[in-house]
Residue frames relative to the residue before (quaternion, step in Angstrom):
aa qw qx qy qz dx dy dz
A 1.0000 0.0000 0.0000 0.0000 0.00 0.00 0.00
N 0.3755 -0.6896 0.5630 0.2580 3.56 -1.18 0.59
Y 0.2092 -0.7634 0.6075 0.0658 3.49 -1.25 0.77
K 0.3319 -0.6828 0.5895 0.2759 3.51 -1.15 0.51
I 0.2114 -0.8183 0.5331 0.0397 3.50 -0.34 1.45
S 0.2438 -0.7975 0.5443 0.0917 3.55 -0.87 1.14
S 0.8172 -0.1041 0.0803 0.5612 3.54 1.07 -0.69
I 0.1716 -0.7716 0.6062 0.0880 3.55 -1.26 0.50
A 0.1021 -0.7790 0.6168 0.0478 3.63 -0.85 1.02
I 0.1696 -0.7614 0.6235 0.0524 3.45 -1.12 1.05
F 0.1444 -0.7948 0.5878 0.0448 3.58 -0.73 1.08
N 0.3459 -0.7494 0.5440 0.1511 3.51 -0.83 1.10
R 0.5698 -0.5538 0.4674 0.3875 3.57 -1.27 0.31
R 0.2526 -0.7559 0.5803 0.1678 3.60 -1.09 0.61
D 0.6137 0.5873 -0.3526 0.3924 3.62 1.12 -0.50
C 0.7664 -0.1877 0.1597 0.5932 3.59 0.92 -0.84
C 0.8186 0.3680 -0.1864 0.3997 3.52 -1.44 -0.08
S 0.2711 0.8034 -0.5065 0.1567 3.64 1.11 0.38
S 0.6455 0.5556 -0.3174 0.4170 3.54 1.07 -0.74
R 0.5253 0.6279 -0.4170 0.3948 3.68 1.22 -0.18
L 0.7021 0.4084 -0.2851 0.5089 3.58 1.09 -0.51
S 0.4471 0.6185 -0.5365 0.3602 3.52 0.18 1.31
H 0.7845 0.2112 -0.2248 0.5381 3.56 -1.25 0.53
F 0.4124 0.6962 -0.4798 0.3393 3.51 0.55 1.21
S 0.2401 -0.7388 0.6031 0.1811 3.55 -1.27 0.31
V 0.2064 -0.7154 0.6549 0.1288 3.48 -1.39 0.54
S 0.0489 -0.8117 0.5803 -0.0442 3.55 -0.73 1.11
I 0.2242 -0.7070 0.6524 0.1558 3.57 -1.26 0.56
K 0.0383 -0.7867 0.6162 0.0023 3.54 -0.98 0.98
D 0.4408 -0.6879 0.5132 0.2630 3.49 -1.21 0.65
A 0.7713 -0.3716 0.2332 0.4611 3.60 -1.23 -0.05
H 0.7111 0.4189 -0.2626 0.4999 3.60 1.15 -0.49
H 0.4977 -0.6981 0.3713 0.3564 3.52 1.39 0.23
H 0.3709 0.6687 -0.5276 0.3700 3.50 1.09 0.81
V 0.4388 -0.6997 0.5056 0.2495 3.59 -0.90 0.99
S 0.1461 -0.7816 0.6013 0.0786 3.62 -0.84 0.98
W 0.8031 0.0138 0.0088 0.5956 3.67 1.14 -0.38
T 0.0265 0.7850 -0.6181 0.0323 3.58 -1.08 0.77
K 0.0624 -0.7738 0.6300 0.0224 3.56 -1.09 0.77
F 0.1630 -0.7725 0.6013 0.1228 3.59 -0.87 0.83
H 0.1028 -0.7682 0.6318 0.0082 3.52 -1.17 0.79
S 0.2782 -0.8124 0.4920 0.1431 3.58 -0.72 1.16
S 0.7587 0.3239 -0.2554 0.5042 3.66 0.92 -0.59
Y 0.5546 -0.6129 0.4218 0.3728 3.56 -1.23 0.14
P 0.5721 -0.6054 0.4441 0.3301 3.53 -1.23 0.72
K 0.1145 -0.8122 0.5705 0.0420 3.57 -0.88 0.90
P 0.4923 -0.5224 -0.5882 0.3725 1.87 0.34 2.43
A 0.8003 0.2265 -0.1207 0.5419 3.68 1.13 -0.28
I 0.1042 -0.7556 0.6417 0.0807 3.48 -1.45 0.23
A 0.1720 -0.7813 0.5946 0.0802 3.51 -1.02 0.84
F 0.2116 -0.7688 0.5971 0.0878 3.50 -1.03 0.94
G 0.2713 -0.7133 0.6085 0.2176 3.61 -0.79 0.84
V 0.2164 -0.7891 0.5687 0.0844 3.58 -0.91 0.86
P 0.1733 -0.8175 0.5370 0.1152 3.62 -0.36 1.10
N 0.8832 -0.0683 0.0543 0.4608 3.58 -0.72 1.03
A 0.4520 0.6856 -0.4739 0.3180 3.63 0.91 0.71
V 0.1147 -0.7852 0.6070 0.0429 3.55 -0.92 0.91
G 0.2401 0.7921 -0.5233 0.2027 3.57 -0.78 0.96
Q 0.4386 -0.7001 0.5164 0.2257 3.48 -1.39 0.13
F 0.7780 0.2440 -0.1096 0.5685 3.56 1.21 -0.60
V 0.1496 -0.7353 0.6519 0.1095 3.53 -1.24 0.65
R 0.1002 -0.7948 0.5981 0.0231 3.57 -0.81 1.07
V 0.1435 -0.7276 0.6629 0.1028 3.52 -1.15 0.82
R 0.0614 0.8269 -0.5534 0.0789 3.55 -0.64 1.04
L 0.4240 -0.6838 0.5388 0.2497 3.57 -0.98 0.93
Q 0.3700 -0.7157 0.5472 0.2266 3.58 -1.12 0.63
N 0.7098 0.3698 -0.2282 0.5544 3.55 1.27 -0.20
K 0.5479 -0.5918 0.4600 0.3715 3.56 -1.28 0.10
N 0.3651 0.6915 -0.5344 0.3208 3.55 -0.26 1.27
Y 0.5699 -0.5605 0.4396 0.4096 3.64 -1.17 0.09
L 0.3941 -0.6777 0.5719 0.2415 3.54 -1.04 0.84
S 0.0999 0.8016 -0.5780 0.1157 3.51 -0.53 1.11
L 0.2168 0.7635 -0.5784 0.1886 3.60 -0.53 1.15
A 0.5071 -0.6577 0.4670 0.3036 3.57 -1.25 0.33
E 0.8244 -0.1091 0.1503 0.5346 3.56 0.71 -1.02
V 0.1186 -0.7463 0.6471 0.1009 3.52 -1.31 0.50
E 0.0892 -0.7961 0.5981 0.0249 3.54 -0.77 1.06
V 0.0793 -0.7870 0.6111 0.0303 3.60 -0.78 1.00
F 0.1738 -0.7789 0.6000 0.0568 3.53 -0.85 1.09
A 0.1703 0.8014 -0.5434 0.1830 3.54 -0.61 1.16
Q 0.2899 -0.7022 0.6145 0.2127 3.46 -1.50 0.10
A 0.5223 -0.6171 0.4530 0.3758 3.60 -0.98 0.59
K 0.3674 -0.7294 0.5265 0.2362 3.60 -0.86 0.82
K 0.3832 -0.7288 0.5104 0.2480 3.56 -0.76 0.93
P 0.5294 -0.6575 0.4301 0.3202 3.59 -1.02 0.93
């Protein structure tokens, strides 16, 4: 099902490796995996960052590093409402 997503919060690790979560993108994709919204972030969250999402509808949220490193994070929160058919 598709959802009207209003915001996404990314929480970085606090125990170690916090610098691994830098130069990343957050994307929203629909059921057919078409990207409806993307945001790039260059520094690492200290300890968290929230993105307001204007008018994006989707089913999947993807966090992806832009460089070759291990993706290391603590939590991703997605705030949304079910989209009416």
